[in-house]
N, C-alpha and C positions, 0 to 999 in steps of 0.2 A: 698828185705830183706837181702839176702846174701851179696850184695854189701855194704849195710849199716853196717853190722857186720864186714866185712873186713875193711872198712874205720875206724870204731871205734877201732878195735884191732890194726890197724897200727899206731894209735895215742897214744897208751898206752906204758908206760915204761915196762921194764922187771919185775920190782917189782909189778906193777899193774896187769900184765898178770899172774904172779905167784899167787897173791891173788885170782884172778878170778878162776884160775885152782883149787886151794885148796878149795875154796868155792864150786865149782862144785862137787869135790870129796866128800866133807862132805854132800852136799845136796843129793847126790845119796845114801848115807848110812843112813841118819837120816832124819826123817820126819820134825822135828823142824827146822833143818838147811835148808831143802828144802823150808819150809814155809817162812823162813827169806829171802832166795835168790829169791823166786818166787814172792815176793811182794816188788819190788825195790822202793826206795824212789823216789818220783817225782823230788826231787831236785838234786839227784845224781844217775840216773838210771844205770850208768855204774859201780858204786861202790857196790860190793856185801856185804860190811860191813855195808851199810846203808839200812834200810828197813822200810816199813810201818808196818810190822808185829812185834809186841812186845808180846812175849809169857809170860804167867803167869803160876803158878803151875797147874792150872786146864788144861791148854793146854798141859803141859808136861804129865799129867796123861792120857789125851785122846790120845795124840801122842804115848805114851808108849804102850797103848792097841792096837793101829794100827800097831805098830812095831811087837808086838807079833803075831798079825793076819798075817802080811806079812811073818814072819819067819815060820809060820805054827804051832806055839805053841798053838794057839786056832783056831777053824774052823769057828766060828760065833761071831759076836760082835754086841751088841745092846747098844746104849748109850742113857740114859735118864737123863737129867739134866734140870735145869731151863732155860728159854729163855735167849739168849744173853750170853751164857756161853762158846761159841766157838765150839759147836758141828759141825755145818755146815761148818764153816771155815776150821776146821781140817779134818773132816770126808769126806767132798765132795770136796771142792775147792782145798785142798792140797793133801789129801791121794789118791784120784782117779788118778790125773795126775802123782803123784810120783810112785804109784804102776804100772800104765801103762808104764811109762818110764823104770822101773826096770824089769818088767816081762810082756812084751807085749803079750805073748802067754797065759797068765793066764786069766781066767774069773773072773769077779768081779760083784757082784750084790748089788746095792744100792737101798733100798726101802724107798719111801717117802709117806707122808700121802695123797697127791693129785697129779693129773696129772699136774696141773699148777706148783707145786713145783718141780716135776720131770723135766719139761721143763726148768724151771729157773736154776736148778742145772746143767742140760746138757749144757746150754748156758755158765754158769760160768766156767765149766770144759774146754769146747772148747776154751773160751777166755783165760784162764790161759795157756793152752797148746800152744796157738798162741802168747803169750806175751813174752816180752824180758827176763824176769827172767827164764822162762822155757827153752828157746833156749840156 
């Protein structure tokens, strides 16, 4: 994996490396930027400006609540919305790896309705953290 990253970086121009660096800085600070970078386009996985993740106003609302949680402005967060509204994508697949990357010594508890769902979410988080967008 490290050799692949080194080979990829050695083929990039200075401008491309700067874009990647700035995208990484933004992703470290903002959950929506992280979601964008962490879901690279399959057609341009090395380009952080291209993404499978397209956020909508509801994602910004959910992401903003997670940012307040991470900053300690709120202690608990419960999200209840209609199905397919972006809860799991933002709250689990993106927030958990983003939070773990920024604050590896903090504890985080995510509660799901079933053990099967907890296992699925755990696999998703692990896969995201092993993916090219995260590294």
